[in-house]
C-alpha positions as CSV (number, residue, x, y, z in Angstrom):
1,M,58.5,70.9,122.4
2,K,59.0,74.5,122.1
3,K,62.9,73.7,122.1
4,R,61.9,71.5,119.1
5,E,59.5,73.9,117.5
6,S,61.9,77.1,117.7
7,K,64.8,74.9,116.6
8,N,62.9,73.5,113.5
9,M,61.9,77.1,112.7
10,T,65.5,78.5,112.8
11,R,66.8,75.2,110.6
12,K,64.0,75.8,108.1
13,S,65.3,79.4,107.7
14,A,69.0,78.5,108.0
15,K,68.1,75.0,105.4
16,K,66.7,77.3,102.7
17,A,69.7,79.5,103.1
18,S,72.2,76.9,102.8
19,G,71.8,76.2,99.1
20,R,72.5,72.4,99.5
21,V,70.4,69.8,100.9
22,A,70.7,67.2,103.8
23,S,69.6,63.6,104.8
24,Q,70.2,60.8,107.4
25,P,72.5,58.2,107.4
26,Q,75.2,57.6,110.3
27,P,78.4,58.2,109.7
28,V,81.0,55.3,109.1
29,A,83.1,54.8,112.0
30,R,86.9,54.3,111.3
31,S,89.4,52.5,114.0
32,K,92.5,53.9,114.2
33,K,94.3,50.7,113.0
34,S,92.5,51.0,109.8
35,A,94.4,50.4,106.4
36,P,96.4,52.8,104.8
37,R,93.9,55.4,102.9
38,S,93.6,55.6,99.1
39,A,94.0,58.8,97.5
40,H,90.5,58.0,96.0
41,T,88.7,56.3,98.6
42,L,86.2,58.7,100.6
43,H,86.0,58.2,104.8
44,F,83.2,59.7,106.9
45,R,83.2,60.6,110.4
46,P,81.3,62.5,112.8
47,R,82.3,66.1,113.5
48,E,84.4,66.9,116.3
49,D,84.7,70.4,117.9
50,H,88.6,71.0,116.1
51,D,86.5,70.5,112.6
52,N,84.6,73.8,113.2
53,S,87.3,76.3,111.7
54,F,87.4,73.9,108.8
55,I,83.6,74.0,108.3
56,S,83.6,77.8,108.4
57,R,86.2,78.2,106.4
58,I,85.1,75.8,103.4
59,T,81.5,77.3,104.2
60,L,82.3,81.0,103.9
61,L,84.9,79.7,100.6
62,T,81.7,77.8,98.6
63,L,78.6,79.3,99.7
64,K,79.2,82.8,101.0
65,K,78.4,84.5,97.9
66,V,75.4,82.6,96.8
67,F,73.9,82.8,100.6
68,E,74.2,86.6,100.6
69,E,72.7,87.0,97.0
70,S,69.9,84.7,98.0
71,T,69.3,85.8,101.4
72,K,69.9,89.6,101.3
73,S,72.0,89.1,104.4
74,P,75.8,88.4,105.5
75,L,77.2,85.2,106.2
76,T,79.6,85.2,108.9
77,E,81.6,82.6,110.7
78,Q,79.4,83.1,113.6
79,I,76.1,82.3,111.7
80,V,77.6,79.5,110.1
81,L,78.5,77.8,113.2
82,H,75.4,78.4,114.8
83,L,73.5,77.1,111.6
84,V,75.9,73.9,111.8
85,N,75.1,73.6,115.6
86,Q,71.4,73.8,114.9
87,T,71.8,70.3,113.0
88,D,71.4,67.0,114.6
89,H,74.1,65.2,112.3
90,V,77.4,66.9,110.9
91,V,79.6,64.3,108.7
92,I,83.2,64.9,107.9
93,V,84.0,64.0,104.6
94,E,88.0,62.7,104.3
95,Q,90.3,61.8,101.5
96,A,93.8,60.8,101.9
97,G,93.4,61.3,105.9
98,K,92.2,64.9,105.4
99,P,88.8,66.7,105.3
100,I,87.8,67.9,102.1
101,G,84.3,68.6,103.0
102,Y,80.6,67.9,105.2
103,Y,77.4,67.3,105.1
104,C,74.7,68.0,107.7
105,Y,71.3,66.4,108.1
106,D,68.4,66.1,110.7
107,K,66.2,62.8,111.0
108,T,62.6,64.4,110.5
109,G,60.4,61.4,110.9
110,A,60.3,57.5,111.1
111,D,61.3,57.4,107.1
112,S,62.5,60.8,106.1
113,I,65.4,63.0,106.2
114,Y,66.2,66.6,105.8
115,W,69.7,66.8,104.2
116,G,70.7,70.3,105.2
117,S,73.8,71.2,103.2
118,L,76.8,69.1,101.5
119,V,79.9,71.3,100.8
120,L,83.2,70.3,99.3
121,E,86.3,72.0,98.6
122,P,86.1,74.0,95.4
123,V,89.1,72.0,94.2
124,K,87.5,68.9,94.8
125,Q,84.0,70.0,92.9
126,A,83.0,68.6,89.5
127,K,84.9,65.4,90.1
128,G,82.7,63.1,91.0
129,L,83.2,63.2,94.6
130,G,79.9,64.7,95.6
131,K,78.0,62.1,94.1
132,K,79.9,59.6,96.1
133,V,79.1,61.2,99.2
134,L,75.2,60.9,98.2
135,E,75.5,57.5,96.9
136,H,77.2,56.5,100.8
137,F,74.4,58.7,102.3
138,V,71.5,57.4,100.3
139,T,72.9,53.8,101.3
140,E,73.3,54.4,105.3
141,A,69.8,56.3,105.0
142,R,68.2,53.0,103.0
143,K,69.7,50.7,106.2
144,Q,67.8,53.3,108.6
145,G,64.6,52.6,106.9
146,V,64.6,56.3,105.0
147,R,62.2,56.5,102.5
148,E,62.5,60.2,101.4
149,I,65.0,63.1,101.4
150,N,63.9,66.5,101.7
151,G,66.1,70.0,101.3
152,H,66.0,73.0,99.7
153,V,68.4,74.4,97.0
154,Q,69.2,78.2,96.5
155,V,67.9,79.2,93.1
156,K,71.0,81.0,92.3
157,N,73.1,78.2,93.0
158,K,72.9,76.7,89.5
159,E,75.8,74.2,89.9
160,A,74.0,72.7,93.0
161,Y,70.8,72.9,91.5
162,K,72.1,71.1,88.9
163,F,73.5,68.4,90.7
164,W,70.5,67.8,92.7
165,M,68.5,67.5,89.7
166,N,70.9,65.1,87.9
167,N,71.1,63.0,90.9
168,G,67.5,61.9,90.9
169,F,66.0,65.0,93.2
170,Q,62.8,66.7,91.8
171,V,61.6,70.1,92.7
172,V,58.5,69.7,94.9
173,G,57.1,73.2,95.7
174,R,57.5,76.9,94.8
175,E,60.5,78.9,95.8
176,D,60.3,80.8,98.9
177,A,63.2,83.1,100.0
178,G,65.1,82.3,97.1
179,S,65.0,78.7,97.4
180,L,63.5,75.6,96.0
181,P,61.8,72.6,98.4
182,I,63.6,69.2,96.7
183,Q,63.3,65.8,97.3
184,L,64.5,62.3,96.7
185,R,62.0,59.2,97.1
186,L,64.1,55.9,98.1
187,D,60.9,53.7,97.1
């Protein structure tokens, strides 16, 4: 119990700072004998140890500035990996056999998920891929009986805020430490 409380307190701080939101579907497993991948098709798989350098690189590339502006704290590779390792589920998003992003989430109750982050390579942003990731996630979450997806978005991250609001999330509380709590109801 004590470990979980400590983990949740760390997660809350990290999630507020992450600038993105998290949720709870299981990644889709793929076999090694799968059909050739289309350049437009996204594939999802659980994070593996060799993904750490990709995760830290892409996170620092896309979120360092807004994280530091919001929290007034530095964002380092060690912090990124610590926060990711505190998350129950990390899913790598691949396109044409290469990682292009990831998302993190924790199951917070029988019917709720906390989406910690959604990070895509900058060259892959604003092309509808984030929406495809979210649609995949919502489908998987519904299969698990999830009825609400919670998260936070950094106020200074205008593009992320716009993305979440345009995809059905609503602000459900007040700004705290540069971050707004958001939620998507799946009723």
